[in-house]
N, C-alpha and C positions, 0 to 999 in steps of 0.2 A: 693309117693317119687320120682318114676322115673322122675316126671315133675319138682320136685325140684332139682334134682341133674342135669339134663339137663341145668335148668335155673342157676344154680351156677356155671356150668362150662362155659355157654355162656357168663354169666357176668366176670367170670375170665378172659375168653379169650378177652374179649371187652376191661376190663381195661388192660390187658397187652399190646393189641395194641395199646392203647393210650399212654400207658407208653412208648412204644417203638417209636410212633411218636413224642412224646415230648423230648426224648434221640437225636431222630435224628435231631429234631429241634435245639435243643441246640449244639449239634456236629457240625451242616451246621454253625451255628452262631460262632460257635468257631474257626472254619476253616474259614470263611469270615473275622472275626476279626484279627485272624493270618496272613491272607492274606494282609488284609488292611493295616497291622502293616508292611507288608514287602515292600507295594507299596505307601505307605504316602512319603517317600521321594521323589519319580518319580513326584506323584502330587503338593508337595511344590515345587518342583524345577521346574516344568511345570507354576504353578501359580506365581513365582519369574520371570521367563521369559517374561510371558504375560505382566505382571505388568510393568517388567523393559522396555517393547517393547512400552506400552502406554506411559511411563513416557518419553522416547525418542522422540517418535512423539510430545508430547507436547512440550516438549524442544525444538525441532527442529524449531516447529511452532512458539512459541514465540520468538526462536532466529533470524528467520527471518523477524518477525514483527520490532524486537527491529533495527535489521539492515537497513530494510527500512527506519524507522524514523531516524535513524543518519546518513543514507545519505541525506534524504531529508533537515535535521537539516544542515548537512556541506556543502550542495549544497546553502541553504538560506544563511548561515554564508559567503560564497565565493562570491556569488552573491554581498551581502551587503557590503562586505569589497572593491569589485572591484567597485561597484558604489561609495561608500566613497572616494576611490581613485581617480575616475575619476571627482567626485565633487571638491575633494580638488585641482587636478591639473588645472581644468576651474578655479577654484577661485584664485590659486596662477597666473595663465596666464592672469587673468582679473586685478588684483591687480598689477602684473608687468605692464601690458599695461596702466592702469590707472596712475601709476607711472612715466612711460615713458611719456605719454601724457602731464602729469601735469610739467614733469620737461622740456618737449619740449616747451609747451605753456609759461613757465617762461623765457625759453631760447630766443624763439621768441620775446616776449614783451619787454625782455630785449635789444635784438638787435633794436626792433623798437623805444625804447626809446632813445638808443644811435644813430640809424639814424636821428631821429627826432631833437635831440641835435646838433649833427655835422651839419644836413641841415639849422637848425635855425642860427647855428653858422656862417655858410659859408654864407649862403643867405639872412640873414634878413638885409634888406635895410630899409631906411627911409620909402619908398612906402609902404612896406610889414606891416612893424609895424603900419603906420597910418590906413592901411586897417584893420589890425586885430583891432585896437582900433574901429574904426568906426562900425565892425561887433558887438562888444561887447557892445557899445552904443545902436544899433539896437536891440540886443538880449534883454538889458536890458529894451529898452522901448515898447517894442511889446505889444501889448493889447491882450485881450481876443477874441475879434471879429477878429482879424487877423490872426486866427488859420484856420486850413483848413477845420476841421470841422465844424466850426461855420459859415466861408463862405458858406460851403454846406448847413447849414440849412436857412442861409438866403437869398441864391440864391434859394432855393425850395419856401420860402415865397413870394419874388418876382414872380416867375414862376406860382404860383398856384393862386395867388391874383390880380396881374396887367395887365393891356391891353396897357400899352405904349411899343411901340417898342423899345426905348433906353432902358428902364429896364428890360425887355424880353431878349433882346440882351446881356446886362451886366451879367443877371442871368444864361444866358447859357454859356458864359464865364467862369465864376466862376464853373459850372457844369462841364464842359469839362476838366478844370484844375484838378478839385477834383479827378474826376474819371478816369483820367489820370495817377493819381499819388499815389491812395490811394485805395486798395480794402476795406477797411471799408466805406469809403464814396460812393463806388459803392452800398455795401450792405444797408446802410443807405438811399440811393436815391430809391432804390427798395422798402423797406419797407414803404416809404413815399407814393407810388404809383404814381409816378410821370413819370413813362413811360407812363401809359395812357395820361397823359397830352401832352407830348411830342408828341405823336401820334396823338393826337387832335390836337395840336397846327402846325404840319407837314401839317394836311388836310386843316385847315384853311388857309394857306399861298396861296398867288399867285405868277404870275412869276415877281414881281417887285423886285428890286435890294434888298432892305431891307428883303424881304421874303427870298430872295435867301440865304442872309447870316443867317437868323434865321434857315432855312432848312440845310444849311450845319452845322452848328452847333449843331443843334439837331440830325443828323446822326452821327456827330463825338462822341457825348455824347453816343448815342446807340451803336456805334462801339466799344467803351471802354468797356460798359456794357457787351456787347457780347463775348469779349476776357477772361473775367473773368467765372470760371465754374460755380461759385454761382449765377451769376445774368445772364445768358444767357437765361435760361427759360422763366424770368419774359419780356425778349422783346420779346420773340416766342409768349406767352401766350396773348398778347396782341389782341384783336379784329380785324380783318381784317388787321394784320400788314403785311403780306406777299401781300396781294392786295395793300396795300398803298405804299410800295417799288416798285410793278411793275407800280405803276401808276408813280412814280417820274422816273423811266427808260425810260417810254414812254414820258413823258413830256420834259427831259432834254436830251435825246439822240441826240438831234443836236448839244449841247453845250458840248458833251463830249469831253476832246482831251487837258485839262489843265495837264501836267506832270510834275509841279513844285512840287519838294516833299517838301518844307516847308510848302506850302497851303494845301497839303494831296489830292490834286487830286479834280477832280469836284464832283457835285453832283451825277450825273450818276455813276462814278467809286465808291463813297462812298456807293450808295445804292447798288450797286452791289457786292460790297465786304462785305456788310452786310449781303445780302443774301446767301452769299458763308459761311459765317461763321454760318449763320443760318441752314443751310442744312449739316453740316459737320455730324452730327448725324444720324444714319439711321432711328431712328423712325420720327425725324422731317423730312427728307429728304421724306420718304414713305408717309408721310402727306400731304406734299407740292404737291407731285406727284398725290395725289387724288384729290385737288382741281380743281374745273371747270374752264378750259380754261387758267390754269397757264403755262401749257406746251406750247401750241401754242403760248401764247404771248411771253414767252422766246425765243422760236425759230424766232418768228417774228424778236425781238430786234437784234437776233444775226445776222439773214442775213443781215438787215439793215446795222449795223456796220460792218460785214465784207465787203458789198460791198463799203461804202463809205473809208472803210480803202485801199481796192484795186484801188478806184479811187484815193484817195490822193497818192499811191505809184507810181500809173503810172504817175500822174502829176508831180510828183517829179523827176521821172525817165527822163521825157520828159525835164523839167528843166536843169537836171543836164547835158543832152546829149547837149543842147543847150549852156549850160556854157561851157563845155569842147570843144566843135566845135568852140567857139568863143576864147577861150585861147589857143587852139591848144594843150592841154595836155589830157592825159587819166586819169580816176582816178579808181583804183581798189575798187570795192565794196565789204563791208563784207558780207558773206553769214549770212542771219539772222538764229537766232537758237529760238525754241520754247522754252519759260522757262518752266519747270516742276513745277505743282503746289506742293504747300507744304501742308502737312496735319493738321498743329495746327501753329497759330500763338500766339505769349505770349505776354501779356500785356506789357506796357511801364514800370511799375515798377520792371520787371524781366531783369535784367541787365545780359545778356550773349551774347555771341561774335556770338554765332550761329542763333541768334534771327532772325526770317525775318519781313522785314520791311512790310509797310501797301502797298499795292498795288495802284498805281498812275497812270497805263497805264489801259484805258477804255478798248481796246481790250483784254487786258490778264485778265482782271477782269469778262467779259463777257464769254469768253472761260472757266475760271475756274468755273463759274456756270453751265455751260452746262456739264463741265466735272463731277461736282459734283452730278448733276441730272442724269448723264448717259442718256443725251438725244441725238438723231440721228438729226442732223441739216438738 
């Protein structure tokens, strides 16, 4: 009985303890809930502030991106408008300039027509009218074979196929005229391979008068080709072209001295002038310097020519002194001036006032060749 009472008391104490713990938990939960209800407004305010801060940060980021995009678009639009304005201004200037040029051409044409009318009205005589009528008749009766290009073709066929001196001389005269007046004829002559034939013809000639005429015309044709930029390489690329011209210089150096402008100079002067044209290019000049014994031959020719020129000058001076002593008068001698070499020579179909004429003085020609090759005599 005593044990049962103790057990009953212990059980009751445990039960009351558990009930107290449960009551305490409920009280604590009630107090926590009551405290949370008091602090919920603060928590909500904090959450609202945090969300507002995040939203503000996202808004500022999006706003900055939008502003950058707007600036880029505005810059592009400004550049496009500025470019369009520049193009429009340039087009307006171009159209205005074309309109002015068209108006100016019209005015010039009207003035030319009026001047021509006035000139014909005041200067038309019976001889001028008959000359104009004859020219019209000649142009009307002209044949196809009389054209410059057809004459070039015929002359090439004669030059490549015949052996008669008269026909070859006539063909060379036609080729000289065609290459002097027409760049198209120069190109056609090079395309036909006539440069090799001309050099072969020069090598086969001797020192007779007909051969000298053939050599003179042949070198003149080569000179006309060398003045044209598109055909000068064809003259230089012929085998042994420089050696052939140097042989002509050595053969005909005694006959150098023809200074008549209409004849174009002697064979020596023409060959020397042709060499000057060929070595104006740096690459060709370097190749000529590398050829064996070429520089020595040119120096020898230059020294002989210079010595002959000095002897002729002294002889002329002695004759002049003798004449002045006989006449009893003294003449003032002009100081000779060395002419400066010109870098480029224009073809004959280029009509300019500053165009340099061909060299007809043999000493000047050989001096230009020595200067072009930078030789020390």
